[in-house]
N, C-alpha and C positions, 0 to 999 in steps of 0.2 A: 472547466471553470476554476477548479482548485489550482491547476497548473498555471493558469493566467494570473490568479491572485498571488501565487508565489513569485512569479516572474516580476510582477509589479513591485512587490516587497523587496526583491533582490536588487532591482535597479534603483529604487527610491530610497532603500535603507529603512523602510518603515517596518513596524512590527507585523508579523505574519498572522493570518487568521488561526483559529483553533481547529486544527485538523484532527486532533486526538491521537492516542497511542497507536492506533492502527496505521498511522502514516510514517512509522519508523520501523525499519527492519533491523533490529539490533544484532550485533555480532554475537551476542549471548545465545541466540538461537543456533548459530553455527557451532558455538562452543559445546552445546549439548551433544552434538554428534562427534565433533573434532575439537577437543579442548584447546589445542594449539598446534601449530606446525612450525618446524624449524625452518629458518630462512635459507633461501637459495639466492645466488647473486642477483637474479632478475628481480627479486623482491625489494632490492635496494635502489631500484631505478627511480629517478625523479619523474613525476607525472607531468609537471610543468603545463598544467591545464591552460587552455585558451579561454576559459570562462572564469567566473568569480571563484577565487580560492585563496587560501593561505597555506603554503607548504614550507615546512621547516626541517632542517637537520640541526639537532642540538646535542652538544657534548657537555655533560656535567662532570666536573673534576673534583676529587677530594684528595688534595696533596698531602704527602707525608709531613709537610711543614705545618699543616693545620689550615692552610688556605682552602677555601671553597670557591670554585670558579665555573663559569659557563661561557662557551663559545657557540655561536649560533648564526646560521645563514637563513634568511627568509626570502621566499619567492612569493610575490603577492600580485594577484590579478584582480582588477576591479571591473566586473561586468564585461570582460573581453575588450575593454576600451584602452586600458593602460596597465602595463606591467612594470613593477619595480622590484629591486632586490636590495637587501640590507644586511650588513654584518654587525652583530652585537657581541660585545664582551662584557662580562661582569665578574668582579672579584670581591669576595667577602673576606675581610680581615678579622681574625678571631681575637685580636688584642683588645677589643673594646674601645680603641682610640681612633684608629685610622678609618676615615670615611670609606664607604663602599666605592669601588671604581666602576663606572658605567660608561661604555662607549657604544655609540650607535651611528653607523655611517652608511650612506647610500652607496651602491655599487654601480659602476659603469662598465660597459662592454662585457656583460655577463653572458655565460653560455655553458654548454655541457659537452662532454666527450660524446663520441658516436653512440655509445650504449646508454647514455644518460646515467652513468654510475658515478661520475665525477663532475664537480661544479667549478667554474673558474670565473674570474672577473679581474678588472684592473686592481692589482695589489692584493689579490685574494685567490686562494685555491683550496678546495677540499677534495682530496684525491683518494679513491679507493684502490688498494693494491691489487695485483693480479690474482692473489689467492682469496680475495674478498673477505679478509679477516683483519684488516687494519686500515685506518684512515689517517692521512696526513692532513693537518689543518694549519694553514699558514695565512696570516693576514698582516699587511702593513698599511691598512687603510686609516689607521689612527695612531699618531705618535705616542699617545698616552697608553696604548696597549698593543704592543706588537706581539702577535701570537705565532708560535712555532711549536706545535705539539703533535705527537703521534698517539693515537688511541687504538689499541689492539685488543680484540675480544679474547677472553680466556674461557668463555662458555659459549655454547651455541646461541645464535640469535633466534628470536621467535616472534610470531604474531598469533594473536588469539583467533581461534576458528581456522578456516581454510584460507582466508585472505585478509584478516585483520580489520575488516571494513563494516561499518554500520551505514545503511542507506536510508535516505529520507525521501518521502513522496507517497502519494496516495495510490500510485500504480507501481507495484514492486518491479514490474518489468521495465519501467521507464522512470527511475528515480531522478529527482531534481537536485539532490545533494548527497554528501557522503562525509564520513569521518573515518580515518584510518591511522593506526599506530603500529609501528614495528620497533622492536627493542633489541639492543645488545645489552643485557642486564649486568654483565660483569666484564670489566675491561681493565687492562693495565695501561697506564699513561706515562709517557716520557715527554720531555721538552720543557718549554718555558714560556712565560708571558713577561715581556719587558715593559715596565711601567716607569713613570717619572720618579717613583719612589725606589726603583731598583728592579732587578730581575727576580722573578718568582719561579722557583724550581717546581714544576708541576708533577714531578714523579709521584705516582700514587695510584689510586683506583679511580674508575670512572664508569660512566654509562652513556650509551648513545641511543637517541630516539629520533626516528624519522616519522613525521606526522603530516597528514594532509587533511585539511578542512575544505571540502569541495563545495563550499557555500559561505555565506557571510557568518563570521564567528558567533555573533549574538543570536543568529537564527538557529545555530546548532546546539549551543550550550548556554545555560543561565548561570551555572556554577561548575567549578572544577576543584578536584583534590589531586595532589600529586605527592608520591612518596618515593624516595630513593635511599635505600639503606645499604650500607657496605660494612662488612666485617672481615676479619682475616679469612674466614672460610666461606661465608655466604653473602649473597646479594639478593635484594628484593626490590621490585619496582611495582608501582601501582599508579594507574591513571584512571580517574573516575570523573565523569561529567553527568550533569543533570540537564535534560533538555528544557527549553522554555515550555510554558503551558501549551503552546502551539502543538507540541508533540506529546502532550499528556504528562509533562514533568517526569519523563522516563529516565531512570538511572542506568547508565552503562559503565561498567567497571572492568578494565582489562589489566592484567598484570601477571607476575610470576615470581618464583624463587629459584635461584641458581647457585651452583658452586662450580669450581674449576672443571671444565669439560662436560658439564651436565646441567640440563634443566631439571630441577627437582619437581616442580609443578608449574603449570601455566593455565590460564583460563579466565572465565568471566564471573566465577562464583566467589567474588571477593567483596569486601565492604570496608567502609571507613566511618567512624563515628567521632564527632567533635565533643569535647567536654570543657568545662570551665570557661564557657563562652562569655564574652562581655560586649556590650553594644559600643561600637566605635562612634563617638559623638560627631565625627566629621561626616559620616555617611549612613549611620545606623546599621551597618552590616554586623552580624554576630561573629566577632573575631574569636577564634579558638585559642584556648590556653593549654589544652592537652588534646590528645587524639589516640584512637585505637584503630589499628589497621589489621585486617584479617584476610589471609589468603587461604583458599580451599581448592583442592584438586586431587589428582591421582599421580602416583609415581609412574615411571615407565613400565614397571612390572605390575601395575594395577592396584597398588596399595593406596588406601586413603591417606591423605596428608593435609595437615593444617599448619599454618604459620601465623603467629600473633606477635604484634609489636605495639606496645602501649606505654604512654608516659607523657610527662610534661613537655611542651614545645619550647619552654624557656622564653627568654626575651626574643622578640622577633628581630630578624636581621634587617628587614626592610618592609616598608609599605609603599606600594606604587600606585599612584593615580594614573591609570593607563592613558586616559585621554589627554593628560597633561604631559605625557612623556613619549608617546609614539609619534612617528612621522605623520604628516598631514594626509598622505595618500592612504595609510592604514586607518587613520582616524575616520576617513570617509566611509569605512566599512561598518562602523558602529555608531557614528554620530547621528544626531537628529532623531533618535528613538526615545520616546518618553519612557522613563523608568530605567534607562540604561546608564549605569554609573559603575564601570568596571574598576575594581581595585584588586591588587595582588598582595597577599601577605606571605612573607617568606621566613622560614625558620630553620635553624640548625642547632639543636640543644647542645650546650657545652657538656652536659652530663651524658655519657654514653647510655644508649638504651639497649634492652635485651630482646633479641629475636628468639622466640621459642618455636621450634619445629617439631611437630608430633606426627608420627606415623602409627600404624596399628600396634607396633610393639617396641617403639623407640621414641626417645625424646632428646632433643639437642637444644641447648641454650647457649647463645653467644652474644657478647656485647659488641656494639659497633656504632657507627655514626649515621645519623639521619639528616637528610635535607628534604624539606617538604614545603609545599605551597598550598594555600587556600585561596581560591579565586571566586569573587562574586561579581556578576555582570548585571543581572536584572532580576 
């Protein structure tokens, strides 16, 4: 009966019943045995599910010029009835004057290579090289943002646990939903984005995330927090979501810290705390003014390691009313549910923040740049 209720909610888009926390098999349970695994080429394959899902490959860039940018492809399936793909580009200008650039375009004639490691469509290609350590990202789908970048990892990729996946459903042997993230936490970026304002040199640092939500997004998560920190020596990434009350408001946090050639730690024993919150009068969400991110794990030789990043988020870069900005086919995944009002708050403090990494007998502190998001859905 629970499966039937979930299927009705999945097709109709309605809110799910309260199954409780036992209906989620968190990746944090895997992480107790295996904190993380380094990625193999097969871990980068597109799932391209034929049932409800949202699958993304996202490249976040921090250019030496000070620009922050994102390039993303979305594969979206609604109830196995219709599949669409979209390419998104966003550029943040740090001069405080130039408006953010946002391009979002539907893709035609999309497909994959035989191994499902590379994606292509008319005017767009995301290609993994033969060594599986570099992506070429090219898009001419929008004249306002012509993308031609190469993102090469300088540290191993990883996923939390053995497969990076949290499963949803009252029968663990037959889950009805899933959530998966894999990371390249530290990358070197080359190339450019050509805009109407001119060409942006994207040379700098970056991060790559492949994510799969094997269910309707608002059924999987009510809130999200994301952190991407880059410094000359270290990179740190964190992705946290809180499920709706349907799954007991369970918190799942995956992430890790890396440096060139090495994962320092990875796992699910991380946390984020908001501070200096204020109520957004438009939607009553508690917008954060500051945040504290903590990573905890073990080094490869078994030493305890903690990393901490804390400070003001500064003036927000953007606030996005998701339902007002996403394509109609994606909107159908979250629309019509009472209490669903998704907003994304994006930040990149002008003042550098300090990452403190502590092991059993050492402490390292280094300044770097943070890009973060706080997402409220329901």
